[in-house]
ZARONU-327223 format. One record per residue (C-alpha): y, z negated, x negated; residue in one letter; residue number from 1. Coordinates in nm, 2 decimals, padded with zeros to 4 digits. Each point is the difference from the previous one (the first is absolute). Last residue first. Layout:
+--------+--------+--------+---+-----+
!     yy !     zz !     xx ! r !   k !
+--------+--------+--------+---+-----+
!      Y !      Z !      X ! A ! NUM !
...
+--------+--------+--------+---+-----+
This chain:
+--------+--------+--------+---+-----+
!     yy !     zz !     xx ! r !   k !
+--------+--------+--------+---+-----+
!  01.05 ! -01.77 ! -00.66 ! F !  85 !
!  00.26 !  00.21 !  00.16 ! W !  84 !
!  00.31 ! -00.03 !  00.29 ! G !  83 !
!  00.04 ! -00.38 !  00.03 ! K !  82 !
!  00.16 ! -00.05 !  00.30 ! H !  81 !
!  00.10 ! -00.40 ! -00.07 ! N !  80 !
! -00.13 ! -00.17 !  00.33 ! Y !  79 !
! -00.33 !  00.32 !  00.06 ! V !  78 !
! -00.10 !  00.09 ! -00.33 ! Y !  77 !
!  00.05 ! -00.33 ! -00.21 ! T !  76 !
!  00.01 ! -00.24 !  00.16 ! N !  75 !
! -00.20 !  00.09 !  00.31 ! A !  74 !
! -00.32 !  00.10 ! -00.29 ! F !  73 !
!  00.05 ! -00.34 ! -00.19 ! D !  72 !
! -00.04 ! -00.16 !  00.32 ! E !  71 !
! -00.31 !  00.16 !  00.11 ! D !  70 !
! -00.11 ! -00.06 ! -00.31 ! T !  69 !
! -00.01 !  00.34 ! -00.19 ! K !  68 !
! -00.36 !  00.16 ! -00.20 ! T !  67 !
!  00.01 !  00.17 !  00.38 ! L !  66 !
!  00.36 !  00.18 ! -00.10 ! Y !  65 !
! -00.03 !  00.01 ! -00.39 ! L !  64 !
! -00.38 !  00.21 !  00.12 ! I !  63 !
!  00.22 !  00.22 !  00.25 ! G !  62 !
!  00.26 !  00.09 ! -00.29 ! E !  61 !
! -00.25 !  00.09 ! -00.24 ! V !  60 !
! -00.14 !  00.25 !  00.23 ! L !  59 !
!  00.30 !  00.11 !  00.10 ! G !  58 !
!  00.14 !  00.08 ! -00.34 ! I !  57 !
! -00.36 !  00.19 ! -00.06 ! I !  56 !
!  00.05 !  00.20 !  00.28 ! G !  55 !
!  00.37 !  00.08 ! -00.09 ! I !  54 !
! -00.16 !  00.17 ! -00.36 ! V !  53 !
! -00.28 !  00.12 !  00.15 ! V !  52 !
!  00.24 !  00.18 !  00.29 ! P !  51 !
!  00.25 !  00.15 ! -00.27 ! G !  50 !
! -00.24 !  00.08 ! -00.23 ! I !  49 !
! -00.13 !  00.34 !  00.20 ! G !  48 !
!  00.26 !  00.20 ! -00.20 ! I !  47 !
!  00.27 !  00.24 !  00.27 ! L !  46 !
! -00.19 ! -00.08 !  00.31 ! F !  45 !
! -00.13 ! -00.33 !  00.01 ! S !  44 !
!  00.31 ! -00.15 ! -00.17 ! G !  43 !
!  00.22 !  00.09 !  00.27 ! L !  42 !
! -00.19 ! -00.14 !  00.22 ! I !  41 !
! -00.08 ! -00.28 ! -00.20 ! S !  40 !
!  00.31 ! -00.01 ! -00.11 ! V !  39 !
!  00.18 ! -00.02 !  00.36 ! A !  38 !
! -00.26 ! -00.27 !  00.11 ! L !  37 !
!  00.12 ! -00.24 ! -00.24 ! M !  36 !
!  00.35 !  00.07 !  00.02 ! I !  35 !
! -00.07 ! -00.03 !  00.31 ! I !  34 !
! -00.14 ! -00.31 !  00.04 ! G !  33 !
!  00.27 ! -00.14 ! -00.25 ! E !  32 !
!  00.30 !  00.07 !  00.23 ! K !  31 !
! -00.18 ! -00.14 !  00.33 ! T !  30 !
! -00.05 ! -00.37 ! -00.16 ! Y !  29 !
! -00.10 ! -00.09 !  00.36 ! G !  28 !
! -00.32 ! -00.21 ! -00.11 ! L !  27 !
! -00.20 !  00.28 !  00.13 ! Y !  26 !
!  00.19 !  00.29 ! -00.10 ! F !  25 !
! -00.09 ! -00.10 ! -00.37 ! K !  24 !
! -00.37 ! -00.08 !  00.14 ! H !  23 !
! -00.03 !  00.35 !  00.08 ! V !  22 !
!  00.17 !  00.13 ! -00.31 ! G !  21 !
! -00.26 !  00.34 !  00.03 ! L !  20 !
! -00.15 ! -00.07 ! -00.34 ! A !  19 !
! -00.07 ! -00.36 !  00.08 ! G !  18 !
! -00.21 !  00.08 !  00.36 ! L !  17 !
! -00.30 ! -00.18 ! -00.08 ! L !  16 !
!  00.09 ! -00.25 ! -00.33 ! I !  15 !
!  00.34 ! -00.03 !  00.18 ! G !  14 !
! -00.07 ! -00.06 !  00.34 ! L !  13 !
! -00.26 ! -00.21 ! -00.06 ! V !  12 !
!  00.22 ! -00.24 ! -00.17 ! G !  11 !
!  00.29 !  00.08 !  00.30 ! A !  10 !
! -00.19 ! -00.17 !  00.21 ! A !   9 !
! -00.22 ! -00.24 ! -00.20 ! V !   8 !
!  00.41 ! -00.12 ! -00.08 ! K !   7 !
!  00.05 ! -00.02 !  00.38 ! N !   6 !
!  00.39 !  00.08 !  00.13 ! K !   5 !
!  00.15 ! -00.22 !  00.31 ! D !   4 !
!  00.11 ! -00.28 ! -00.25 ! N !   3 !
!  00.24 ! -00.25 !  00.22 ! Q !   2 !
!  00.37 ! -00.03 ! -00.12 ! M !   1 !
+--------+--------+--------+---+-----+
């Protein structure tokens, strides 16, 4: 199976647009991406803390993606589909 997902792209998307779940959509995790997007949107209307929390999760995940080796990234997030952290 070919690894067509770039860990640098996923990491940068997680760091910059993590609050919107863009990195999840990029990796093909539609359910997780929708959850992150919904919490950000609904949280911004309610208390305002939703996007902050989801943004921190995106930042952490982006850093995790970038610090893994290419092989570990592919095995964990592309082939084994680990949805969170």
